[in-house]
C-alpha positions as CSV (number, residue, x, y, z in Angstrom):
1,M,100.9,138.2,88.2
2,A,103.3,140.9,89.0
3,T,105.9,142.4,86.6
4,I,109.6,141.9,87.1
5,R,109.9,145.5,88.2
6,E,107.1,145.2,90.7
7,T,108.6,142.1,92.1
8,I,112.0,143.8,92.6
9,L,110.5,146.8,94.2
10,S,108.5,144.6,96.6
11,Y,111.7,143.6,98.5
12,P,112.0,145.5,101.8
13,S,113.6,149.0,101.6
14,L,113.9,148.9,97.8
15,D,110.8,151.0,97.0
16,D,112.8,154.2,96.9
17,C,115.3,152.8,94.4
18,E,113.2,153.0,91.3
19,T,115.4,155.5,89.4
20,Y,118.6,153.4,90.0
21,L,116.7,150.2,89.1
22,D,115.2,151.6,85.8
23,N,118.3,153.6,84.6
24,V,121.2,151.4,85.8
25,V,120.3,147.9,87.0
26,M,117.8,146.7,84.4
27,V,119.8,148.3,81.6
28,K,123.0,146.6,82.8
29,R,121.3,143.3,83.1
30,R,119.3,143.8,79.9
31,I,116.0,143.1,81.6
32,N,112.5,144.4,80.5
33,G,110.9,145.3,83.8
34,G,107.4,145.2,82.2
35,D,107.7,141.5,81.5
36,E,105.7,139.1,83.8
37,C,107.7,137.7,86.6
38,T,107.7,133.9,86.2
39,P,109.7,131.0,87.8
40,D,112.0,131.2,84.8
41,N,113.0,134.8,85.4
42,I,112.7,135.1,89.1
43,G,116.5,134.5,89.5
44,Q,117.1,137.7,87.4
45,A,114.7,139.6,89.6
46,M,116.6,138.4,92.7
47,L,119.9,139.5,91.2
48,C,118.5,142.9,90.4
49,A,117.4,143.2,94.0
50,A,120.8,142.1,95.2
51,D,122.3,144.9,93.0
52,L,120.1,147.4,94.6
53,Y,121.0,146.2,98.1
54,A,124.6,146.4,97.2
55,M,124.0,150.0,96.1
56,V,122.1,150.8,99.3
57,V,125.0,149.5,101.5
58,N,127.2,152.3,100.1
59,S,124.5,155.0,100.6
60,T,124.1,157.2,103.6
61,D,121.2,156.6,106.1
62,F,117.9,158.3,105.4
63,S,116.4,160.4,108.1
64,E,113.9,163.2,108.1
65,G,113.3,164.9,111.4
66,K,112.6,162.3,113.9
67,L,111.6,159.7,111.3
68,S,114.4,157.3,110.4
69,I,113.9,154.3,108.2
70,T,117.1,152.2,108.1
71,H,118.4,148.7,108.5
72,P,121.8,147.9,109.8
73,R,124.5,147.7,107.1
74,S,125.0,144.0,107.9
75,W,121.4,143.3,107.0
76,Y,121.8,144.8,103.5
77,I,125.1,142.9,103.0
78,Q,123.6,139.6,104.1
79,T,120.4,140.1,102.0
80,A,122.5,141.0,98.9
81,K,124.8,138.0,99.5
82,G,121.9,135.6,99.8
83,L,120.2,136.9,96.7
84,Y,123.4,136.7,94.7
85,I,124.1,133.1,95.8
86,E,120.5,132.0,95.1
87,G,120.5,133.9,91.8
88,G,123.6,132.0,90.6
89,E,126.3,134.6,91.1
90,P,128.3,133.5,94.2
91,G,131.4,135.4,93.1
92,K,129.6,138.7,93.7
93,A,128.4,137.5,97.1
94,A,132.0,136.8,98.2
95,K,133.0,140.4,97.2
96,I,130.2,142.4,98.7
97,G,130.8,144.0,102.1
98,K,134.5,143.7,102.2
99,R,136.0,146.5,104.3
100,I,139.1,148.3,103.2
101,I,141.7,148.6,106.0
102,V,144.3,151.2,105.6
103,K,147.4,150.6,107.7
104,G,149.9,153.4,108.2
105,K,153.3,153.6,109.9
106,A,152.1,155.7,112.8
107,G,149.8,153.0,114.1
108,N,147.2,154.3,116.6
109,R,149.3,157.1,118.0
110,W,148.2,160.7,117.6
């Protein structure tokens, strides 16, 4: 069986998020990543993955030369929302991906 940490990092595009997972997410959620992933704690692993996707949404795209590994922003948002809902935190799912609209007096005139 895999550990909780290995399970979280097996989600698509999360393998480069190890530092944030270890130093922020698992500390915040008080999870021992070395514990075996079981049906009883898979929900916590899913919530950690959702936290990582929420962090990735706010990151810049990665590209190196002609190599570019990205997903659309909407994919990260939908994946994080689904994991939050399935993990039992629907309130966070409702908040993620909200765009801030700033309205000024000038409108669209330049």
